[in-house]
C-alpha positions as CSV (number, residue, x, y, z in Angstrom):
1,M,-40.3,2.4,115.9
2,K,-39.5,-1.3,114.8
3,P,-36.8,-3.0,117.0
4,R,-33.8,-4.3,114.9
5,V,-33.5,-8.0,115.2
6,L,-30.5,-10.3,114.0
7,L,-32.3,-14.4,113.6
8,V,-29.2,-16.6,113.7
9,G,-30.3,-20.4,113.0
10,R,-29.0,-23.4,111.0
11,T,-32.0,-23.4,108.4
12,R,-31.0,-23.2,104.8
13,Y,-32.8,-20.6,102.6
14,A,-33.1,-21.0,99.1
15,L,-33.8,-17.4,97.4
16,P,-36.5,-16.4,96.3
17,L,-38.1,-17.9,99.4
18,A,-40.7,-20.8,99.3
19,P,-44.7,-19.4,99.6
20,A,-44.8,-20.4,103.5
21,A,-41.3,-18.9,104.4
22,A,-42.0,-16.0,103.1
23,R,-45.4,-15.4,104.7
24,R,-43.5,-16.2,107.8
25,F,-40.8,-13.4,107.3
26,E,-43.4,-11.0,105.8
27,A,-44.9,-11.0,108.9
28,L,-41.8,-10.4,110.7
29,R,-41.1,-7.6,108.7
30,T,-44.3,-5.9,109.5
31,E,-43.1,-6.1,113.4
32,L,-39.2,-6.0,113.3
33,E,-36.5,-4.4,111.0
34,L,-35.0,-8.0,110.8
35,R,-31.8,-9.6,109.3
36,V,-31.0,-13.3,109.2
37,L,-27.7,-14.8,109.6
38,A,-28.1,-18.1,108.0
39,A,-26.8,-20.5,105.1
40,G,-28.3,-19.4,101.9
41,S,-27.7,-18.5,98.3
42,G,-26.6,-14.9,99.1
43,R,-27.9,-11.3,100.2
44,D,-31.2,-10.5,99.2
45,E,-32.9,-7.0,99.4
46,T,-36.3,-8.5,100.5
47,F,-35.2,-10.9,102.7
48,H,-31.9,-9.2,104.5
49,L,-30.2,-12.5,104.3
50,A,-26.7,-12.2,105.7
51,R,-25.1,-15.1,104.0
52,A,-23.3,-17.2,106.7
53,L,-22.0,-20.5,105.4
54,P,-22.8,-22.8,102.4
55,V,-23.3,-26.0,104.8
56,A,-25.2,-25.0,108.4
57,D,-23.8,-27.6,110.3
58,G,-20.8,-28.9,111.5
59,P,-17.4,-27.8,113.4
60,A,-16.8,-25.4,110.7
61,Y,-19.9,-23.9,110.8
62,Y,-19.9,-23.2,114.5
63,A,-16.6,-22.3,115.0
64,A,-16.9,-19.2,112.3
65,L,-20.3,-18.0,113.7
66,P,-19.1,-15.9,116.7
67,M,-17.1,-14.1,114.5
68,R,-19.7,-13.7,112.0
69,I,-22.5,-12.6,114.7
70,A,-20.0,-10.1,116.1
71,R,-19.6,-8.6,112.6
72,E,-23.0,-8.2,112.6
73,L,-23.7,-6.8,115.9
74,R,-21.0,-4.0,115.1
75,S,-22.8,-3.1,111.4
76,F,-26.0,-3.6,111.9
77,R,-26.4,-2.8,115.7
78,P,-29.5,-4.8,116.5
79,D,-31.6,-4.4,119.7
80,A,-31.6,-8.2,120.2
81,V,-30.4,-11.2,118.8
82,L,-32.5,-14.4,118.2
83,A,-31.0,-17.9,118.6
84,Q,-32.7,-20.6,117.3
85,S,-31.2,-23.1,119.2
86,P,-28.7,-23.3,122.5
87,Y,-25.9,-23.5,120.1
88,E,-26.5,-20.8,118.1
89,G,-27.2,-18.9,121.6
90,A,-23.6,-19.9,122.6
91,A,-22.2,-17.9,119.5
92,A,-24.4,-15.1,120.0
93,L,-23.0,-14.8,123.8
94,A,-19.1,-15.1,122.5
95,A,-20.0,-12.6,119.6
96,R,-21.3,-9.8,121.9
97,R,-17.8,-10.0,124.1
98,L,-16.2,-10.0,120.5
99,A,-17.9,-6.9,119.7
100,R,-18.1,-5.7,123.4
101,T,-21.5,-4.8,123.4
102,R,-24.3,-5.8,125.7
103,T,-26.7,-6.7,123.0
104,P,-29.5,-8.9,124.7
105,V,-29.7,-12.4,123.3
106,V,-32.8,-14.5,123.1
107,V,-32.5,-18.3,123.0
108,D,-35.4,-20.6,121.5
109,V,-35.7,-24.1,123.1
110,H,-37.2,-26.2,120.4
111,G,-36.4,-29.7,121.8
112,D,-34.0,-31.3,124.5
113,P,-30.5,-30.1,123.6
114,R,-29.0,-33.4,124.6
115,T,-30.3,-34.9,121.4
116,F,-28.1,-33.0,119.3
117,T,-25.1,-34.8,120.2
118,R,-26.7,-38.2,120.6
119,L,-29.5,-38.9,118.2
120,Y,-28.5,-37.0,115.3
121,G,-26.2,-37.6,112.4
122,S,-23.0,-40.2,113.0
123,R,-22.5,-42.1,116.4
124,A,-19.0,-40.0,116.7
125,R,-21.0,-37.2,118.0
126,R,-21.9,-38.9,121.3
127,A,-17.8,-38.2,121.9
128,L,-18.9,-34.3,122.3
129,S,-22.1,-35.1,124.3
130,P,-20.4,-34.0,128.0
131,V,-19.6,-30.4,126.2
132,G,-22.7,-29.8,124.3
133,D,-24.6,-30.5,127.3
134,A,-22.4,-28.0,129.3
135,L,-22.8,-25.4,126.5
136,A,-26.6,-26.0,126.1
137,R,-27.0,-25.3,130.2
138,R,-24.6,-22.3,130.3
139,T,-26.4,-20.8,127.8
140,I,-30.1,-21.3,128.8
141,R,-28.6,-20.1,132.2
142,A,-27.1,-17.1,130.6
143,A,-29.4,-15.9,127.8
144,D,-31.4,-12.7,128.6
145,A,-34.8,-14.7,128.3
146,V,-35.8,-18.1,126.7
147,R,-38.5,-19.1,124.6
148,T,-40.2,-22.5,124.7
149,V,-42.4,-24.0,122.1
150,S,-44.7,-26.5,124.3
151,P,-45.0,-27.9,127.8
152,F,-42.1,-30.7,126.8
153,T,-39.4,-27.6,126.4
154,T,-41.3,-25.5,129.2
155,E,-40.2,-28.0,131.6
156,L,-36.8,-28.9,130.4
157,V,-36.0,-25.2,130.8
158,R,-37.2,-24.9,134.4
159,S,-35.2,-28.2,135.3
160,L,-32.3,-25.9,134.8
161,G,-33.8,-22.9,137.3
162,V,-34.7,-20.9,134.4
163,E,-38.4,-19.6,133.7
164,P,-38.8,-19.0,130.1
165,A,-39.8,-15.4,129.3
166,D,-42.7,-17.1,126.9
167,E,-43.9,-20.4,125.7
168,F,-45.1,-20.4,122.1
169,P,-44.8,-22.8,119.0
170,A,-43.3,-22.0,116.1
171,F,-45.3,-20.8,113.4
172,M,-46.7,-23.6,111.2
173,D,-47.9,-23.1,107.6
174,I,-50.7,-25.9,107.5
175,S,-52.4,-24.3,104.5
176,A,-52.0,-27.5,102.6
177,F,-53.7,-29.7,105.2
178,G,-57.1,-27.5,105.9
179,G,-60.2,-28.7,104.6
180,E,-62.5,-31.7,105.7
181,P,-60.6,-34.4,106.4
182,Q,-61.3,-37.7,103.7
183,P,-62.6,-41.0,104.9
184,L,-60.2,-43.6,105.7
185,P,-59.5,-45.8,102.7
186,A,-60.3,-49.0,101.9
187,Q,-57.0,-50.8,102.6
188,P,-55.1,-49.9,106.1
189,R,-52.1,-47.8,105.8
190,A,-49.4,-46.3,108.3
191,L,-47.3,-42.8,107.5
192,F,-44.0,-42.0,109.0
193,V,-43.0,-38.5,108.1
194,G,-39.7,-37.0,109.4
195,V,-36.0,-37.0,109.1
196,L,-34.4,-40.5,108.9
197,E,-32.1,-40.0,112.2
198,R,-31.7,-42.1,115.6
199,Y,-34.0,-39.5,117.4
200,K,-37.0,-40.3,115.3
201,G,-36.8,-44.1,116.1
202,I,-36.9,-45.3,112.5
203,D,-34.9,-48.0,113.1
204,V,-37.5,-49.1,116.0
205,L,-40.1,-48.6,113.2
206,L,-38.5,-50.8,110.9
207,R,-38.0,-53.7,113.7
208,A,-41.7,-53.2,115.0
209,W,-43.3,-53.3,111.0
210,Q,-41.9,-57.0,110.7
211,H,-44.0,-58.0,113.3
212,V,-47.4,-56.1,112.3
213,G,-48.5,-58.2,109.6
214,I,-51.3,-55.8,108.1
215,G,-51.4,-53.1,106.0
216,E,-48.7,-51.2,104.2
217,L,-45.8,-48.5,105.7
218,Q,-45.1,-45.6,104.0
219,I,-42.0,-43.7,104.6
220,V,-41.2,-40.1,103.7
221,G,-38.1,-38.4,105.1
222,D,-34.1,-38.3,104.2
223,G,-31.2,-38.6,106.6
224,S,-28.1,-40.7,107.9
225,L,-30.3,-43.7,108.4
226,R,-31.4,-44.1,104.8
227,E,-29.6,-47.2,104.1
228,L,-31.9,-48.9,106.5
229,V,-34.9,-47.5,104.9
230,A,-33.4,-48.2,101.1
231,D,-32.6,-51.8,101.9
232,S,-36.2,-52.6,103.3
233,H,-38.5,-54.5,100.6
234,K,-41.4,-53.9,103.1
235,V,-41.9,-50.2,102.5
236,D,-43.0,-47.4,100.4
237,W,-40.2,-44.7,100.6
238,S,-40.2,-41.1,99.4
239,P,-37.3,-39.3,100.1
240,S,-39.2,-36.1,100.0
241,L,-42.5,-34.7,99.4
242,E,-44.3,-31.2,98.8
243,S,-46.4,-30.2,101.8
244,S,-49.5,-31.1,99.4
245,A,-48.1,-34.5,99.0
246,V,-47.8,-35.2,102.5
247,A,-51.8,-34.2,102.9
248,R,-52.5,-36.6,100.4
249,A,-50.4,-39.2,101.8
250,L,-52.1,-38.6,104.9
251,D,-55.3,-39.2,103.3
252,A,-54.3,-42.4,101.8
253,S,-53.2,-43.7,105.5
254,W,-55.3,-44.6,108.5
255,C,-52.7,-43.3,110.9
256,L,-49.3,-41.2,111.4
257,V,-46.8,-43.1,113.2
258,L,-44.1,-41.4,115.2
259,P,-41.6,-43.5,117.1
260,S,-39.5,-41.1,118.4
261,R,-36.8,-41.2,121.0
262,S,-37.1,-37.7,121.5
263,E,-39.3,-34.9,120.0
264,G,-39.6,-31.2,120.8
265,M,-42.9,-30.1,119.0
266,G,-43.2,-32.2,115.2
267,R,-45.3,-30.1,113.0
268,V,-46.3,-33.5,111.7
269,L,-48.3,-34.0,114.7
270,V,-50.5,-30.8,113.8
271,E,-50.8,-31.8,110.2
272,A,-52.0,-35.3,111.0
273,S,-54.7,-34.0,113.3
274,C,-55.5,-31.5,110.8
275,R,-56.6,-34.1,108.1
276,G,-58.3,-36.2,111.0
277,R,-55.9,-39.1,111.3
278,P,-54.8,-40.3,114.6
279,V,-51.3,-40.7,115.8
280,V,-49.4,-44.0,117.4
281,G,-46.4,-42.4,119.3
282,T,-44.1,-42.7,122.0
283,R,-44.2,-41.1,125.0
284,V,-41.7,-38.6,125.1
285,G,-40.9,-35.1,124.6
286,S,-44.0,-33.0,123.4
287,I,-45.8,-35.9,121.7
288,P,-47.9,-36.6,124.8
289,D,-48.8,-32.7,124.8
290,L,-50.8,-33.1,121.7
291,V,-51.6,-37.1,121.8
292,R,-54.0,-38.3,124.4
293,N,-53.6,-42.2,124.9
294,G,-57.1,-44.1,123.6
295,E,-58.4,-40.5,123.2
296,N,-57.1,-39.2,119.6
297,G,-54.2,-41.6,119.3
298,L,-51.9,-44.5,120.9
299,L,-49.1,-44.0,122.7
300,V,-46.3,-46.6,123.6
301,P,-42.7,-46.5,125.3
302,P,-39.8,-45.5,123.1
303,D,-37.3,-48.1,122.0
304,D,-40.1,-50.9,122.2
305,P,-40.7,-52.1,118.6
306,H,-43.0,-54.9,120.4
307,A,-45.4,-52.2,121.9
308,L,-45.1,-50.1,118.9
309,A,-46.0,-53.2,116.6
310,D,-49.1,-54.1,119.1
311,A,-50.3,-50.4,118.7
312,L,-50.3,-50.2,114.8
313,R,-51.8,-53.7,114.6
314,R,-54.4,-52.6,117.0
315,V,-55.2,-49.5,114.6
316,L,-54.7,-50.9,111.5
317,S,-57.0,-54.0,112.0
318,D,-60.1,-51.5,113.5
319,R,-61.5,-49.4,111.4
320,A,-63.8,-48.0,113.6
321,L,-61.0,-47.4,116.3
322,A,-59.0,-45.3,113.7
323,E,-62.3,-43.1,112.9
324,R,-62.8,-42.6,116.4
325,L,-59.7,-41.8,117.1
326,G,-59.3,-39.5,114.2
327,A,-62.4,-37.6,114.7
328,A,-61.0,-36.7,118.0
329,A,-57.6,-35.9,116.7
330,Q,-58.8,-33.5,114.3
331,T,-59.8,-30.6,117.1
332,S,-56.4,-31.5,119.0
333,A,-54.2,-29.1,116.6
334,E,-56.7,-26.0,117.4
335,P,-54.5,-24.8,120.4
336,W,-51.1,-25.1,118.4
337,L,-52.5,-23.2,115.2
338,Q,-51.6,-19.6,115.0
339,T,-51.5,-17.2,111.9
340,P,-48.4,-15.3,110.8
341,E,-49.5,-12.2,112.1
342,E,-50.1,-13.5,115.7
343,W,-46.9,-15.6,115.7
344,A,-44.7,-12.5,114.6
345,A,-46.6,-10.1,117.2
346,R,-45.5,-12.7,120.0
347,T,-42.1,-12.7,118.7
348,R,-41.8,-8.9,118.8
349,A,-43.2,-8.8,122.4
350,L,-40.4,-10.9,123.3
351,V,-37.8,-8.9,122.1
352,E,-39.2,-6.0,123.7
353,S,-38.9,-7.4,126.9
354,V,-35.5,-7.8,126.9
355,M,-34.5,-4.2,125.4
356,P,-33.2,-2.1,127.7
């Protein structure tokens, strides 16, 4: 008999699901009787989306979430709740008190929870940091199980006195990034792919790029710092690209640059490795879990535009170095790859570990 699971997260789902998401949930449904509480376009009999709020962010979302989860606990009666962050986890713990149940709550830790109030959105969020930090710590300690996605997030959880129930990455559909990597193009080019938020260090990259003096820079992404990029006349900016277009952008580049101030497990690291492109990144979060300095990429301190500029100049001015690092990067992705079926089976095992 398949466990009944309520999945709670901030992800916005458009129905019908995109192919990558459809494969993910098809695999989950073979292992679990699943209902999803998230933002979306409504209820779907295949997807089993229990609609939360039109916009999956902000105070209104989190204020309403405990009551909405409690409603699902009473009607769906899941064997466990999977919360995709400590903040959804806090809502789930509150919800089970409202519903007067002991439904186990499993919390995912995809990155450092402290970045949520410090490095996302407006600077006004920083005022919430003490409350957010305390809430995340309390939730991780109170959850019935915690799942991490990388050695970095595992150490974060252990620093709070909690041993993760399991460590495995989120499922990444890298089908668009398969096949033999293409040779480096004739002209040196660096590529950034990610949300335009402070935690990604896009402001540091723009300052650094003024001192590189060689090649071109392409930026793919959108976010609250979009005006910084829009005002720059020295970059090629695309607010968004489909996965196949990101793969082509990697093929048209000599390296990926990821100047993050914090990083959980950026899937773009794996995508770049699959395309045989080295990463110029910062020594933060999970980046050093995949990038080994001087072997398959270059690492620099965060918030250091001069060090970042030097590393970019080093790669973009030396084709042989870029090719050597890229060849080593191609094999770096293997430990992070899993089929949808493997990921779903580990998710089921995680759920069954907390069931009575």
